[in-house]
TORTORLUM-595070 format. One record per atom (N, C-alpha, C, O): residue number from 1; residue in one letter; atom name; x, y, z. Coordinates in nm, 2 decimals, padded with zeros to 4 digits. Example, Ala and Ser with C-alpha at 12.3 -4.5 7.8 and 13.67 -1.06 7.14 Angstrom:
BEGIN
pos:code:site:xx:yy:zz
1:a:N:01.32:-00.57:00.78;
1:a:CA:01.23:-00.45:00.78;
1:a:C:01.32:-00.33:00.78;
1:a:O:01.42:-00.33:00.85;
2:s:N:01.28:-00.22:00.71;
2:s:CA:01.37:-00.11:00.71;
2:s:C:01.29:00.00:00.79;
2:s:O:01.34:00.11:00.80;
// end
This chain:
BEGIN
pos:code:site:xx:yy:zz
1:x:N:-02.02:-00.28:-00.91;
1:x:CA:-01.88:-00.31:-00.96;
1:x:C:-01.84:-00.44:-00.90;
1:x:O:-01.86:-00.47:-00.78;
2:x:N:-01.78:-00.53:-00.98;
2:x:CA:-01.74:-00.66:-00.93;
2:x:C:-01.60:-00.65:-00.86;
2:x:O:-01.53:-00.56:-00.90;
3:x:N:-01.57:-00.74:-00.77;
3:x:CA:-01.44:-00.73:-00.70;
3:x:C:-01.33:-00.76:-00.80;
3:x:O:-01.35:-00.81:-00.91;
4:x:N:-01.21:-00.72:-00.77;
4:x:CA:-01.09:-00.75:-00.85;
4:x:C:-01.08:-00.90:-00.85;
4:x:O:-01.08:-00.97:-00.74;
5:x:N:-01.07:-00.96:-00.96;
5:x:CA:-01.06:-01.11:-00.97;
5:x:C:-00.94:-01.17:-00.90;
5:x:O:-00.83:-01.11:-00.91;
6:x:N:-00.96:-01.28:-00.82;
6:x:CA:-00.85:-01.34:-00.75;
6:x:C:-00.73:-01.37:-00.84;
6:x:O:-00.62:-01.37:-00.79;
7:x:N:-00.76:-01.41:-00.96;
7:x:CA:-00.65:-01.44:-01.06;
7:x:C:-00.56:-01.32:-01.09;
7:x:O:-00.44:-01.34:-01.13;
8:x:N:-00.60:-01.20:-01.06;
8:x:CA:-00.52:-01.08:-01.08;
8:x:C:-00.44:-01.05:-00.95;
8:x:O:-00.35:-00.97:-00.96;
9:x:N:-00.48:-01.10:-00.84;
9:x:CA:-00.42:-01.07:-00.71;
9:x:C:-00.32:-01.17:-00.68;
9:x:O:-00.34:-01.26:-00.59;
10:x:N:-00.20:-01.16:-00.75;
10:x:CA:-00.10:-01.27:-00.74;
10:x:C:00.01:-01.24:-00.65;
10:x:O:00.10:-01.33:-00.64;
11:x:N:00.01:-01.13:-00.58;
11:x:CA:00.13:-01.10:-00.50;
11:x:C:00.10:-01.11:-00.35;
11:x:O:-00.02:-01.11:-00.30;
12:x:N:00.21:-01.11:-00.27;
12:x:CA:00.20:-01.11:-00.12;
12:x:C:00.30:-01.00:-00.08;
12:x:O:00.41:-00.99:-00.14;
13:x:N:00.28:-00.93:00.03;
13:x:CA:00.37:-00.83:00.08;
13:x:C:00.35:-00.82:00.23;
13:x:O:00.26:-00.88:00.29;
14:x:N:00.44:-00.74:00.29;
14:x:CA:00.43:-00.72:00.44;
14:x:C:00.41:-00.57:00.46;
14:x:O:00.48:-00.48:00.41;
15:x:N:00.30:-00.54:00.54;
15:x:CA:00.28:-00.40:00.58;
15:x:C:00.34:-00.37:00.72;
15:x:O:00.32:-00.45:00.81;
16:x:N:00.42:-00.27:00.72;
16:x:CA:00.50:-00.24:00.85;
16:x:C:00.49:-00.09:00.89;
16:x:O:00.48:00.00:00.80;
17:x:N:00.49:-00.07:01.02;
17:x:CA:00.51:00.06:01.07;
17:x:C:00.66:00.08:01.10;
17:x:O:00.73:-00.02:01.12;
18:x:N:00.70:00.20:01.10;
18:x:CA:00.84:00.24:01.12;
18:x:C:00.86:00.34:01.23;
18:x:O:00.77:00.43:01.25;
19:x:N:00.96:00.32:01.31;
19:x:CA:01.00:00.42:01.41;
19:x:C:01.15:00.44:01.41;
19:x:O:01.22:00.35:01.37;
20:x:N:01.19:00.56:01.45;
20:x:CA:01.34:00.58:01.46;
20:x:C:01.38:00.63:01.60;
20:x:O:01.30:00.69:01.67;
21:x:N:01.50:00.58:01.64;
21:x:CA:01.55:00.63:01.77;
21:x:C:01.62:00.76:01.75;
21:x:O:01.62:00.82:01.64;
22:x:N:01.68:00.81:01.86;
22:x:CA:01.74:00.94:01.85;
22:x:C:01.86:00.94:01.76;
22:x:O:01.90:01.05:01.71;
23:x:N:01.92:00.83:01.73;
23:x:CA:02.03:00.82:01.63;
23:x:C:01.98:00.79:01.49;
23:x:O:02.06:00.76:01.40;
24:x:N:01.85:00.80:01.47;
24:x:CA:01.79:00.78:01.34;
24:x:C:01.80:00.64:01.29;
24:x:O:01.79:00.61:01.17;
25:x:N:01.82:00.54:01.38;
25:x:CA:01.82:00.40:01.34;
25:x:C:01.67:00.36:01.33;
25:x:O:01.59:00.37:01.43;
26:x:N:01.63:00.31:01.22;
26:x:CA:01.49:00.27:01.19;
26:x:C:01.46:00.13:01.24;
26:x:O:01.54:00.04:01.21;
27:x:N:01.35:00.11:01.31;
27:x:CA:01.30:-00.02:01.34;
27:x:C:01.16:-00.04:01.28;
27:x:O:01.08:00.06:01.27;
28:x:N:01.13:-00.16:01.24;
28:x:CA:01.00:-00.19:01.18;
28:x:C:00.92:-00.28:01.27;
28:x:O:00.98:-00.37:01.34;
29:x:N:00.79:-00.26:01.27;
29:x:CA:00.70:-00.35:01.34;
29:x:C:00.60:-00.40:01.23;
29:x:O:00.53:-00.32:01.17;
30:x:N:00.59:-00.53:01.22;
30:x:CA:00.49:-00.58:01.12;
30:x:C:00.35:-00.56:01.17;
30:x:O:00.31:-00.59:01.28;
31:x:N:00.27:-00.50:01.08;
31:x:CA:00.13:-00.48:01.10;
31:x:C:00.05:-00.60:01.05;
31:x:O:-00.03:-00.65:01.12;
32:x:N:00.07:-00.63:00.92;
32:x:CA:00.00:-00.74:00.86;
32:x:C:00.08:-00.81:00.75;
32:x:O:00.16:-00.74:00.68;
33:x:N:00.06:-00.93:00.73;
33:x:CA:00.11:-01.00:00.61;
33:x:C:00.00:-01.00:00.51;
33:x:O:-00.10:-01.06:00.53;
34:x:N:00.02:-00.93:00.40;
34:x:CA:-00.08:-00.91:00.30;
34:x:C:-00.07:-01.02:00.20;
34:x:O:00.04:-01.05:00.15;
35:x:N:-00.19:-01.08:00.16;
35:x:CA:-00.19:-01.18:00.05;
35:x:C:-00.30:-01.14:-00.04;
35:x:O:-00.39:-01.06:-00.01;
36:x:N:-00.30:-01.19:-00.16;
36:x:CA:-00.39:-01.16:-00.27;
36:x:C:-00.40:-01.01:-00.30;
36:x:O:-00.51:-00.96:-00.30;
37:x:N:-00.29:-00.95:-00.31;
37:x:CA:-00.28:-00.81:-00.35;
37:x:C:-00.21:-00.81:-00.49;
37:x:O:-00.17:-00.91:-00.54;
38:x:N:-00.21:-00.69:-00.55;
38:x:CA:-00.14:-00.67:-00.68;
38:x:C:-00.04:-00.55:-00.67;
38:x:O:-00.08:-00.44:-00.62;
39:x:N:00.08:-00.57:-00.71;
39:x:CA:00.18:-00.46:-00.72;
39:x:C:00.20:-00.43:-00.86;
39:x:O:00.22:-00.52:-00.94;
40:x:N:00.19:-00.30:-00.90;
40:x:CA:00.22:-00.26:-01.03;
40:x:C:00.32:-00.15:-01.03;
40:x:O:00.31:-00.06:-00.95;
41:x:N:00.42:-00.16:-01.13;
41:x:CA:00.51:-00.04:-01.14;
41:x:C:00.44:00.08:-01.19;
41:x:O:00.35:00.07:-01.27;
42:x:N:00.49:00.19:-01.15;
42:x:CA:00.44:00.32:-01.20;
42:x:C:00.54:00.43:-01.20;
42:x:O:00.65:00.41:-01.13;
43:x:N:00.52:00.53:-01.27;
43:x:CA:00.62:00.65:-01.26;
43:x:C:00.54:00.77:-01.24;
43:x:O:00.58:00.88:-01.29;
44:x:N:00.43:00.76:-01.18;
44:x:CA:00.34:00.87:-01.15;
44:x:C:00.40:00.97:-01.05;
44:x:O:00.46:00.93:-00.95;
45:x:N:00.38:01.10:-01.07;
45:x:CA:00.42:01.20:-00.97;
45:x:C:00.29:01.25:-00.90;
45:x:O:00.19:01.28:-00.97;
46:x:N:00.30:01.26:-00.77;
46:x:CA:00.19:01.31:-00.69;
46:x:C:00.23:01.42:-00.60;
46:x:O:00.35:01.43:-00.57;
47:x:N:00.14:01.49:-00.55;
47:x:CA:00.16:01.59:-00.44;
47:x:C:00.10:01.53:-00.31;
47:x:O:-00.02:01.50:-00.31;
48:x:N:00.19:01.52:-00.21;
48:x:CA:00.14:01.46:-00.09;
48:x:C:00.06:01.56:-00.01;
48:x:O:00.05:01.68:-00.04;
49:x:N:00.00:01.51:00.11;
49:x:CA:-00.08:01.60:00.19;
49:x:C:00.00:01.72:00.25;
49:x:O:-00.06:01.82:00.28;
50:x:N:00.13:01.70:00.26;
50:x:CA:00.22:01.81:00.31;
50:x:C:00.26:01.91:00.20;
50:x:O:00.33:02.00:00.22;
51:x:N:00.22:01.88:00.07;
51:x:CA:00.25:01.97:-00.04;
51:x:C:00.38:01.93:-00.11;
51:x:O:00.42:01.99:-00.21;
52:x:N:00.45:01.82:-00.07;
52:x:CA:00.57:01.78:-00.13;
52:x:C:00.54:01.70:-00.26;
52:x:O:00.44:01.62:-00.26;
53:x:N:00.62:01.71:-00.36;
53:x:CA:00.60:01.64:-00.48;
53:x:C:00.69:01.51:-00.47;
53:x:O:00.80:01.51:-00.44;
54:x:N:00.62:01.39:-00.50;
54:x:CA:00.69:01.26:-00.49;
54:x:C:00.67:01.19:-00.62;
54:x:O:00.57:01.20:-00.69;
55:x:N:00.77:01.11:-00.65;
55:x:CA:00.77:01.02:-00.76;
55:x:C:00.74:00.88:-00.71;
55:x:O:00.81:00.82:-00.63;
56:x:N:00.62:00.83:-00.75;
56:x:CA:00.58:00.69:-00.71;
56:x:C:00.66:00.59:-00.80;
56:x:O:00.68:00.61:-00.91;
57:x:N:00.69:00.48:-00.74;
57:x:CA:00.76:00.37:-00.81;
57:x:C:00.67:00.25:-00.82;
57:x:O:00.69:00.16:-00.90;
58:x:N:00.57:00.24:-00.74;
58:x:CA:00.48:00.12:-00.74;
58:x:C:00.34:00.16:-00.69;
58:x:O:00.32:00.26:-00.62;
59:x:N:00.24:00.08:-00.73;
59:x:CA:00.10:00.10:-00.68;
59:x:C:00.06:-00.04:-00.63;
59:x:O:00.07:-00.14:-00.70;
60:x:N:00.01:-00.04:-00.51;
60:x:CA:-00.04:-00.16:-00.45;
60:x:C:-00.20:-00.16:-00.45;
60:x:O:-00.26:-00.06:-00.41;
61:x:N:-00.26:-00.26:-00.51;
61:x:CA:-00.40:-00.27:-00.51;
61:x:C:-00.45:-00.37:-00.41;
61:x:O:-00.40:-00.48:-00.41;
62:x:N:-00.54:-00.33:-00.32;
62:x:CA:-00.59:-00.41:-00.21;
62:x:C:-00.74:-00.42:-00.23;
62:x:O:-00.81:-00.32:-00.20;
63:x:N:-00.79:-00.53:-00.27;
63:x:CA:-00.94:-00.55:-00.29;
63:x:C:-01.00:-00.58:-00.15;
63:x:O:-00.96:-00.67:-00.09;
64:x:N:-01.11:-00.51:-00.11;
64:x:CA:-01.16:-00.53:00.02;
64:x:C:-01.24:-00.66:00.03;
64:x:O:-01.27:-00.71:00.14;
65:x:N:-01.27:-00.72:-00.08;
65:x:CA:-01.34:-00.85:-00.08;
65:x:C:-01.24:-00.97:-00.09;
65:x:O:-01.26:-01.07:-00.02;
66:x:N:-01.14:-00.96:-00.17;
66:x:CA:-01.06:-01.08:-00.20;
66:x:C:-00.92:-01.07:-00.14;
66:x:O:-00.86:-01.18:-00.12;
67:x:N:-00.87:-00.95:-00.11;
67:x:CA:-00.74:-00.94:-00.05;
67:x:C:-00.74:-00.97:00.10;
67:x:O:-00.85:-00.96:00.16;
68:x:N:-00.63:-01.02:00.16;
68:x:CA:-00.63:-01.06:00.30;
68:x:C:-00.51:-00.99:00.37;
68:x:O:-00.41:-00.96:00.31;
69:x:N:-00.52:-00.96:00.50;
69:x:CA:-00.64:-00.99:00.58;
69:x:C:-00.75:-00.89:00.56;
69:x:O:-00.72:-00.77:00.54;
70:x:N:-00.87:-00.93:00.58;
70:x:CA:-00.99:-00.85:00.57;
70:x:C:-00.98:-00.74:00.67;
70:x:O:-00.93:-00.76:00.78;
71:x:N:-01.02:-00.62:00.64;
71:x:CA:-01.02:-00.51:00.73;
71:x:C:-00.90:-00.43:00.74;
71:x:O:-00.88:-00.34:00.82;
72:x:N:-00.80:-00.46:00.66;
72:x:CA:-00.67:-00.39:00.66;
72:x:C:-00.69:-00.25:00.61;
72:x:O:-00.76:-00.22:00.52;
73:x:N:-00.63:-00.15:00.68;
73:x:CA:-00.63:-00.01:00.64;
73:x:C:-00.48:00.03:00.62;
73:x:O:-00.39:-00.03:00.68;
74:x:N:-00.46:00.14:00.55;
74:x:CA:-00.33:00.19:00.52;
74:x:C:-00.32:00.33:00.56;
74:x:O:-00.41:00.40:00.56;
75:x:N:-00.19:00.37:00.60;
75:x:CA:-00.17:00.51:00.63;
75:x:C:-00.04:00.56:00.57;
75:x:O:00.06:00.48:00.56;
76:x:N:-00.04:00.69:00.53;
76:x:CA:00.09:00.75:00.48;
76:x:C:00.19:00.73:00.59;
76:x:O:00.17:00.76:00.71;
77:x:N:00.31:00.70:00.54;
77:x:CA:00.43:00.68:00.63;
77:x:C:00.45:00.53:00.67;
77:x:O:00.56:00.50:00.73;
78:x:N:00.36:00.45:00.64;
78:x:CA:00.39:00.30:00.67;
78:x:C:00.48:00.25:00.56;
78:x:O:00.51:00.33:00.46;
79:x:N:00.52:00.13:00.57;
79:x:CA:00.61:00.07:00.47;
79:x:C:00.56:-00.06:00.42;
79:x:O:00.49:-00.13:00.49;
80:x:N:00.58:-00.09:00.29;
80:x:CA:00.55:-00.21:00.23;
80:x:C:00.68:-00.28:00.19;
80:x:O:00.76:-00.22:00.12;
81:x:N:00.70:-00.41:00.24;
81:x:CA:00.81:-00.49:00.19;
81:x:C:00.76:-00.59:00.09;
81:x:O:00.67:-00.66:00.12;
82:x:N:00.82:-00.58:-00.03;
82:x:CA:00.77:-00.67:-00.13;
82:x:C:00.89:-00.71:-00.22;
82:x:O:00.97:-00.62:-00.27;
83:x:N:00.90:-00.83:-00.25;
83:x:CA:01.00:-00.88:-00.35;
83:x:C:01.14:-00.83:-00.31;
83:x:O:01.22:-00.80:-00.40;
84:x:N:01.18:-00.83:-00.18;
84:x:CA:01.31:-00.78:-00.14;
84:x:C:01.33:-00.63:-00.14;
84:x:O:01.44:-00.59:-00.11;
85:x:N:01.23:-00.56:-00.17;
85:x:CA:01.24:-00.41:-00.17;
85:x:C:01.15:-00.34:-00.07;
85:x:O:01.05:-00.40:-00.03;
86:x:N:01.19:-00.23:-00.02;
86:x:CA:01.12:-00.15:00.08;
86:x:C:01.05:-00.03:00.01;
86:x:O:01.12:00.04:-00.07;
87:x:N:00.92:-00.01:00.03;
87:x:CA:00.85:00.10:-00.03;
87:x:C:00.78:00.18:00.08;
87:x:O:00.73:00.12:00.18;
88:x:N:00.78:00.31:00.07;
88:x:CA:00.71:00.40:00.17;
88:x:C:00.57:00.43:00.11;
88:x:O:00.56:00.47:-00.01;
89:x:N:00.47:00.42:00.20;
89:x:CA:00.34:00.46:00.16;
89:x:C:00.33:00.61:00.15;
89:x:O:00.35:00.68:00.25;
90:x:N:00.30:00.66:00.03;
90:x:CA:00.29:00.81:00.01;
90:x:C:00.15:00.86:-00.01;
90:x:O:00.11:00.97:00.04;
91:x:N:00.06:00.77:-00.07;
91:x:CA:-00.08:00.81:-00.09;
91:x:C:-00.16:00.69:-00.06;
91:x:O:-00.12:00.57:-00.09;
92:x:N:-00.28:00.71:-00.01;
92:x:CA:-00.38:00.61:00.01;
92:x:C:-00.51:00.66:-00.05;
92:x:O:-00.57:00.75:00.00;
93:x:N:-00.56:00.59:-00.15;
93:x:CA:-00.69:00.63:-00.21;
93:x:C:-00.79:00.52:-00.19;
93:x:O:-00.77:00.40:-00.24;
94:x:N:-00.90:00.55:-00.12;
94:x:CA:-01.01:00.45:-00.10;
94:x:C:-01.11:00.47:-00.21;
94:x:O:-01.16:00.58:-00.23;
95:x:N:-01.13:00.37:-00.29;
95:x:CA:-01.22:00.38:-00.41;
95:x:C:-01.35:00.30:-00.38;
95:x:O:-01.34:00.19:-00.34;
96:x:N:-01.46:00.37:-00.41;
96:x:CA:-01.59:00.31:-00.38;
96:x:C:-01.67:00.28:-00.50;
96:x:O:-01.65:00.34:-00.61;
97:x:N:-01.75:00.17:-00.49;
97:x:CA:-01.85:00.15:-00.60;
97:x:C:-01.97:00.24:-00.56;
97:x:O:-01.95:00.35:-00.49;
98:x:N:-02.09:00.21:-00.59;
98:x:CA:-02.20:00.30:-00.56;
98:x:C:-02.22:00.33:-00.42;
98:x:O:-02.25:00.45:-00.38;
99:x:N:-02.20:00.23:-00.33;
99:x:CA:-02.24:00.25:-00.19;
99:x:C:-02.13:00.21:-00.09;
99:x:O:-02.13:00.26:00.02;
100:x:N:-02.03:00.13:-00.13;
100:x:CA:-01.94:00.08:-00.03;
100:x:C:-01.80:00.08:-00.09;
100:x:O:-01.77:00.09:-00.21;
101:x:N:-01.70:00.06:00.00;
101:x:CA:-01.56:00.06:-00.03;
101:x:C:-01.53:-00.06:-00.13;
101:x:O:-01.57:-00.17:-00.10;
102:x:N:-01.46:-00.04:-00.24;
102:x:CA:-01.43:-00.14:-00.33;
102:x:C:-01.29:-00.19:-00.32;
102:x:O:-01.26:-00.31:-00.30;
103:x:N:-01.19:-00.09:-00.32;
103:x:CA:-01.05:-00.13:-00.31;
103:x:C:-00.97:-00.01:-00.27;
103:x:O:-01.01:00.11:-00.29;
104:x:N:-00.85:-00.03:-00.22;
104:x:CA:-00.75:00.07:-00.20;
104:x:C:-00.65:00.07:-00.31;
104:x:O:-00.61:-00.03:-00.35;
105:x:N:-00.60:00.19:-00.35;
105:x:CA:-00.49:00.21:-00.43;
105:x:C:-00.38:00.28:-00.35;
105:x:O:-00.40:00.40:-00.31;
106:x:N:-00.28:00.22:-00.32;
106:x:CA:-00.17:00.27:-00.23;
106:x:C:-00.05:00.31:-00.31;
106:x:O:00.01:00.22:-00.37;
107:x:N:-00.02:00.44:-00.32;
107:x:CA:00.10:00.48:-00.39;
107:x:C:00.22:00.47:-00.31;
107:x:O:00.23:00.52:-00.20;
108:x:N:00.33:00.41:-00.37;
108:x:CA:00.45:00.38:-00.30;
108:x:C:00.57:00.44:-00.36;
108:x:O:00.58:00.44:-00.49;
109:x:N:00.66:00.49:-00.28;
109:x:CA:00.79:00.54:-00.33;
109:x:C:00.90:00.44:-00.29;
109:x:O:00.89:00.38:-00.18;
110:x:N:01.00:00.42:-00.37;
110:x:CA:01.10:00.32:-00.33;
110:x:C:01.23:00.37:-00.32;
110:x:O:01.32:00.30:-00.29;
// end
């Protein structure tokens, strides 16, 4: 399987972790500045690992060969800041070609 073409990876975003204090004030810590990714709108409904049903509003595609920074991984509960909007990571699907990781599809709720 060939990598996702760089001409399709036209977006940049910020990957952040979130924490809350006892007053539920949220603070963000930047994990990575993502480049050469693709954001696509979606209206897909998914069931999370905790069994909750979530409506996704966007899908982030991160190609392991062409997206940057190399070696980035994603976790449920992280946040993506893109185009002035905040999205919560709800699902992370690692998709493989025959032998190795090809790309991540990260389901986001907004």
